[in-house]
C-alpha positions in Angstrom: -104.1 92.5 -124.9 -102.2 89.5 -124.9 -104.4 87.3 -126.7 -104.2 90.4 -129.2 -100.7 89.6 -130.0 -101.1 85.9 -130.0 -99.4 85.3 -126.3 -100.5 82.6 -123.9 -99.6 83.6 -120.4 -100.9 80.9 -117.7 -99.4 82.4 -114.7 -100.7 85.5 -112.6 -99.0 88.7 -112.8 -98.7 88.6 -108.8 -96.4 85.7 -109.7 -93.7 88.0 -110.5 -91.0 89.1 -108.3 -91.9 93.0 -107.1 -89.3 94.5 -109.5 -89.3 92.2 -112.0 -89.8 92.6 -115.8 -91.1 90.1 -118.6 -90.7 91.2 -122.3 -93.0 89.1 -124.4 -92.7 89.2 -128.6 -95.8 87.7 -130.3 -96.5 83.9 -130.2 -95.1 83.4 -126.9 -96.9 80.4 -124.8 -96.0 80.0 -120.8 -97.3 77.6 -119.1 -97.4 77.8 -115.2 -94.2 78.5 -114.7 -92.2 79.5 -111.7 -90.6 83.0 -111.5 -87.9 83.9 -110.0 -85.8 86.7 -112.6 -84.7 90.6 -112.7 -85.2 90.8 -116.5 -86.6 88.6 -118.8 -87.0 88.9 -122.5 -88.6 85.8 -124.7 -88.6 85.9 -128.4 -91.4 85.4 -130.7 -93.2 82.2 -131.1 -91.0 80.4 -128.2 -93.1 78.1 -125.7 -92.7 76.8 -122.0 -94.2 74.0 -120.7 -95.9 74.1 -117.3 -93.8 73.2 -114.2 -90.6 75.0 -115.2 -88.9 77.4 -113.5 -87.1 80.9 -114.8 -84.8 81.7 -112.1 -81.5 83.3 -113.0 -82.0 83.9 -116.7 -82.4 86.9 -118.9 -82.6 86.1 -122.8 -84.8 83.0 -124.1 -84.4 83.8 -127.5 -87.2 82.9 -130.7 -88.6 79.7 -131.6 -87.7 77.4 -128.5 -89.3 74.8 -127.7 -89.0 74.1 -123.9 -90.6 71.2 -121.9 -92.5 70.4 -119.0 -90.6 70.6 -115.5 -87.1 72.7 -117.2 -85.0 74.4 -114.8 -83.3 77.5 -115.9 -80.7 79.7 -114.6 -80.8 77.4 -111.5 -78.7 78.8 -108.5 -75.0 77.7 -108.1 -73.4 79.4 -105.7 -76.8 80.6 -103.3 -75.0 79.1 -100.2 -71.4 80.4 -98.7 -68.9 77.0 -98.3 -66.6 79.1 -96.7 -68.3 80.3 -93.4 -69.2 78.7 -90.1 -72.4 77.1 -92.0 -73.8 77.4 -95.1 -77.6 78.0 -93.8 -78.6 81.5 -95.0 -79.7 82.1 -90.9 -76.1 83.5 -90.7 -76.8 86.9 -93.2 -80.6 87.2 -92.2 -79.4 90.5 -90.5 -78.3 93.4 -92.4 -74.6 93.1 -90.8 -73.7 90.0 -92.6 -74.4 89.8 -96.3 -73.5 87.2 -98.7 -74.8 88.0 -102.6 -72.6 85.0 -105.2 -75.2 85.5 -107.7 -73.4 84.8 -111.0 -74.5 86.3 -114.7 -77.9 85.0 -116.0 -78.7 82.2 -118.3 -79.1 83.2 -121.9 -80.5 81.1 -124.0 -80.0 81.6 -127.7 -82.5 80.7 -131.1 -84.3 77.9 -132.1 -83.2 75.6 -128.9 -84.8 72.7 -127.8 -84.9 71.9 -124.0 -86.0 68.8 -123.4 -88.1 67.8 -120.3 -86.8 68.3 -116.4 -83.1 69.3 -117.7 -81.9 71.6 -115.4 -79.6 74.5 -116.7 -77.3 76.6 -114.3 -76.6 80.1 -113.8 -74.0 82.0 -115.8 -73.8 80.0 -119.2 -75.1 80.7 -122.9 -76.6 77.9 -124.3 -76.1 78.8 -128.3 -78.9 78.9 -131.2 -80.2 75.5 -132.5 -78.9 74.1 -129.8 -80.8 70.5 -128.2 -80.9 70.1 -124.4 -81.8 66.3 -123.8 -84.2 65.6 -121.6 -83.4 65.8 -117.7 -79.5 66.4 -118.8 -77.6 68.9 -116.3 -76.1 71.4 -118.2 -72.7 73.0 -116.1 -71.1 75.0 -118.8 -71.9 77.1 -122.6 -73.5 74.9 -125.2 -72.5 75.6 -128.7 -74.6 76.4 -131.5 -76.2 73.4 -133.1 -74.9 71.1 -130.6 -76.5 68.0 -129.0 -75.8 67.8 -125.4 -76.7 65.1 -122.8 -75.8 63.6 -119.5 -75.6 64.4 -116.2 -73.1 67.0 -116.2 -74.3 67.0 -119.8 -71.8 66.5 -123.1 -72.1 67.3 -126.9 -73.4 64.3 -128.3 -73.3 65.4 -132.1 -73.7 68.2 -133.9 -77.5 68.6 -135.7 -75.7 69.4 -139.0 -72.1 69.4 -140.6 -70.1 72.2 -140.3 -70.6 74.4 -143.0 -74.7 74.1 -142.4 -74.1 75.6 -139.2 -72.2 78.3 -140.5 -75.0 79.1 -143.5 -77.8 78.3 -140.6 -76.8 81.2 -138.5 -75.6 83.9 -141.1 -78.9 83.4 -142.3 -80.7 84.7 -139.3 -83.8 83.0 -140.6 -85.3 83.3 -136.9 -85.5 87.2 -138.0 -88.0 86.7 -141.0 -91.6 86.7 -140.8 -92.9 83.2 -140.2 -95.0 83.5 -143.7 -91.9 84.3 -145.6 -90.0 80.8 -143.8 -92.8 78.6 -144.9 -92.3 79.1 -148.6 -88.7 77.5 -148.2 -87.7 74.0 -148.0 -87.5 73.9 -144.3 -87.4 69.9 -144.2 -83.9 69.9 -146.1 -81.2 72.2 -144.7 -79.0 72.2 -147.3 -81.5 73.3 -150.3 -83.0 75.9 -147.5 -79.9 77.7 -147.9 -79.7 77.3 -151.2 -83.1 78.5 -151.6 -82.9 81.6 -149.2 -79.4 83.0 -150.6 -81.6 83.4 -154.2 -85.1 84.2 -152.9 -84.6 85.8 -149.5 -86.0 89.5 -150.0 -88.3 89.6 -146.9 -88.2 92.3 -144.7 -87.4 91.5 -141.5 -90.0 90.6 -139.1 -91.5 93.1 -136.5 -92.9 91.6 -134.0 -95.2 93.1 -130.9 -94.3 93.5 -127.5 -95.8 93.4 -124.5 -93.7 94.2 -121.1 -95.3 93.0 -117.7 -94.6 93.7 -114.3 -96.6 93.4 -111.3 -98.4 96.4 -112.3 -100.0 95.4 -115.6 -99.3 95.0 -118.8 -97.7 97.7 -121.3 -97.9 97.7 -124.9 -93.9 98.2 -126.2 -94.3 98.5 -130.0 -92.3 96.7 -132.5 -88.4 96.0 -132.9 -86.1 94.8 -135.1 -83.9 91.5 -133.0 -80.8 92.6 -132.6 
């Protein structure tokens, strides 16, 4: 079923947590990654290289490029700092509980994350953003920003403000790949002009597969929200 939808899934289903769900669109490619999320959706054509860790992350958009060794949704408050000890032996029994989990990380469309970058839980990485290799991302990243460093800071933006607004308004990631290839993708401003004039193709309806430990289930297709 996965191959029929152009999906490459290198881990084993047994590597998923007991109640975890993974929703994949067509064209997704996952290397040998660690998976410790509750629910994660990955959009069409996105790929994640091996040795990445998918922790407290709930969404990765379409056309994302994620390098090897990247950590998504790293726990930032997993140990109690105001107890006697920070060690988890204290809440190993039912009488004491510690649950400081923040909201999951969300990654927009067309995001490029370089090798061994670490992104903490509770943040949003905007569409079109670029995260440099080995960056430590501790706060939200605006759309089309390029961030680098420890902690990561904005170096510059990929495009001028007007172009960024145009790309976001176009929502080009919802179009079929073949339709996108009919436009000048190497020139953002001519692309936007061509898009306004010629774009009349219906939105892509990518097939979706849901994976759990029990197996794979065909979920049909759905328009991107």
